[in-house]
C-alpha positions in Angstrom: 84.0 139.6 143.5 87.7 139.7 144.5 89.0 142.6 146.5 92.2 143.8 145.0 93.1 146.1 147.9 94.0 149.7 147.9 95.6 151.0 144.6 95.7 154.7 145.4 93.2 157.0 143.9 91.7 158.0 147.2 91.8 154.5 148.6 89.2 153.2 146.3 88.8 149.5 145.8 88.0 147.6 142.6 87.1 144.0 141.8 88.9 141.8 139.3 86.7 140.3 136.6 85.6 136.7 137.3 86.9 135.7 133.8 90.4 136.8 134.7 90.3 134.8 137.9 89.1 131.7 136.0 91.7 132.0 133.3 94.4 132.3 135.9 93.2 129.3 137.8 93.2 127.2 134.6 96.8 128.3 133.7 98.0 127.4 137.2 96.4 124.0 137.0 98.0 123.3 133.6 101.4 124.4 134.9 101.2 122.2 138.0 100.1 119.2 135.9 103.0 119.7 133.4 105.7 120.1 136.1 104.5 117.2 138.1 104.9 115.0 135.0 101.5 113.3 135.4 100.6 114.0 131.8 101.3 116.4 129.0 97.5 116.8 128.7 95.6 117.8 131.9 93.4 115.1 133.4 89.7 115.5 132.6 88.7 115.1 136.2 91.1 117.7 137.4 89.9 120.1 134.7 86.3 119.4 135.5 86.9 120.3 139.2 87.8 123.9 138.2 84.9 126.3 138.4 83.2 127.0 135.1 85.2 124.3 133.1 83.3 121.7 131.3 85.2 118.6 129.9 83.6 116.3 127.3 84.5 112.6 127.8 87.1 111.4 125.3 86.3 108.1 123.6 89.2 105.7 122.9 90.2 105.4 119.3 89.4 101.7 119.5 85.7 102.7 120.0 85.7 105.2 117.2 87.7 103.7 114.4 85.6 100.6 113.6 82.4 102.6 113.1 84.2 105.2 111.1 85.8 102.5 109.0 82.4 100.8 108.3 80.9 104.1 107.3 83.8 104.7 104.9 83.5 101.2 103.4 79.7 101.7 102.9 80.4 105.0 101.2 83.0 103.4 98.9 80.7 100.6 98.0 77.9 103.1 97.2 80.3 105.1 95.0 81.3 102.0 93.0 77.7 100.8 92.6 76.5 104.2 91.4 79.4 104.4 89.0 78.5 101.1 87.4 75.2 102.5 86.2 76.5 106.0 85.5 76.8 107.4 82.0 79.6 109.6 83.2 83.0 108.0 82.2 84.9 110.2 84.7 82.7 109.0 87.5 83.2 105.3 86.5 87.0 105.8 86.2 87.2 107.5 89.6 85.3 104.6 91.2 87.3 101.9 89.5 90.7 103.5 90.0 90.3 104.9 93.5 87.1 103.8 95.4 87.3 100.1 94.4 91.0 99.6 95.3 90.5 101.3 98.6 87.5 99.1 99.4 89.3 95.9 98.3 92.2 96.8 100.7 89.8 97.5 103.6 87.3 94.7 103.2 87.5 92.1 100.3 84.3 90.4 101.6 82.3 93.6 100.9 83.7 93.6 97.4 82.6 90.0 96.9 79.1 90.9 98.1 79.1 93.9 95.7 79.9 91.7 92.7 77.3 89.1 93.7 74.6 91.8 93.7 75.3 92.8 90.1 73.9 91.4 86.9 74.7 91.4 83.2 77.3 93.8 81.9 77.7 95.7 85.2 78.6 92.4 86.9 81.1 91.5 84.1 82.8 94.9 84.3 83.1 94.9 88.0 84.2 91.3 88.2 86.9 91.8 85.6 88.2 94.9 87.4 88.3 93.1 90.8 90.3 90.3 89.2 92.8 92.7 87.8 93.3 94.4 91.1 93.1 91.4 93.4 95.4 89.1 91.4 98.2 91.6 91.8 97.5 92.3 95.5 96.7 88.8 96.9 97.0 86.0 94.3 95.9 83.2 96.5 92.8 85.0 97.8 91.8 86.0 94.3 92.2 82.5 93.0 90.0 81.1 95.8 87.3 83.6 95.0 87.5 83.0 91.3 87.2 79.2 91.9 84.1 79.8 94.0 82.2 81.4 91.2 79.3 79.0 90.4 79.1 79.7 86.7 81.8 77.9 84.7 81.8 80.5 82.0 82.4 83.2 84.6 85.2 81.2 86.2 86.9 80.9 82.8 86.4 84.6 82.0 87.9 85.5 85.3 90.8 83.2 84.8 91.5 84.7 81.4 91.6 88.2 82.8 94.0 86.9 85.6 96.2 85.2 83.1 96.5 88.3 80.9 97.2 90.5 83.9 99.9 88.2 85.3 101.5 87.8 81.8 102.9 91.3 82.1 104.3 90.9 85.6 104.9 87.2 86.2 104.5 84.9 83.1 105.2 81.8 85.1 102.3 82.5 87.3 100.2 83.3 84.3 100.9 79.8 82.9 100.1 78.3 86.3 96.7 80.1 86.5 95.8 79.1 83.0 96.6 75.4 83.7 94.7 75.6 87.0 91.5 76.7 85.2 92.1 74.8 82.0 92.3 77.7 79.7 94.7 79.2 77.1 95.9 76.0 75.5 93.2 75.5 72.9 93.3 79.0 71.5 97.1 79.4 71.6 97.0 82.4 74.0 99.2 80.7 76.5 101.8 79.8 73.8 101.7 83.5 72.7 102.4 84.6 76.3 105.4 82.3 76.6 106.7 83.4 73.2 106.6 87.1 74.3 108.3 86.2 77.5 111.1 84.4 75.7 111.5 87.5 73.4 111.8 89.8 76.4 113.8 87.6 78.8 115.1 84.5 77.0 117.3 83.2 79.8 114.6 83.4 82.5 112.1 81.7 80.2 114.3 78.8 79.3 115.2 78.3 83.0 111.6 78.1 83.8 111.0 75.6 80.9 113.6 73.3 82.4 111.4 72.9 85.5 108.3 71.9 83.5 107.3 68.2 83.0 107.9 66.5 79.7 104.5 66.3 78.1 102.5 67.4 75.0 101.6 70.7 76.6 105.2 71.6 77.4 106.2 70.5 73.9 103.9 73.2 72.5 105.6 75.9 74.7 109.0 74.6 73.9 108.3 75.0 70.2 107.5 78.6 70.7 110.7 79.2 72.7 112.8 77.4 70.0 111.2 79.7 67.5 112.5 82.7 69.4 115.9 81.1 69.7 116.1 80.7 65.9 115.1 84.3 65.4 117.8 85.5 67.9 120.5 83.4 66.1 119.4 84.7 62.7 119.7 88.3 63.9 123.3 87.6 64.9 124.3 86.4 61.5 
């Protein structure tokens, strides 16, 4: 109890509440720490020295983030896996458009493991979506993974998805991927991609053609480009 001295009223004395004293002490400690410039946040040891003050140890972010990140990745993987067998189209769309891209950004190896655990139609659906996302984000990494698939049919199916995805954003790379995996020539799909490219950006397409080797495969593509050229000339007449 603290004696506050005489305050009149017949010389009676009264005691200040302990809570008031503790609050005042904390405020003084904060003021001193701020003025001294030691830290904008009072030191834990100094605070713990004050009567009645309990300070919990602060864990560095480096010790917290990895665990939190792994927990988040596990949650995302679970959301994707559940969505693959769900009959709810909204749940599937949410997982494919939000959870899967986030997981691919955070840990591609976990996505690869996720695909490897699937079978049948769920595997095909997940693999194709991973190809669409990854070929845009990191082309080289995606191609390495696609090439590592053991089944030839699966490699070709993945390459076809990659070719079609790239056709809309980088036709030259679409051709490169098709030739790397040996697809798109027999069914005319690669020629169709080049023809669309020439129709949309004739100058860019013809400049690219000039860099290609002279062979039978290039001759097929050149024929499609020439077809577009004739159509352009006919439209001007």
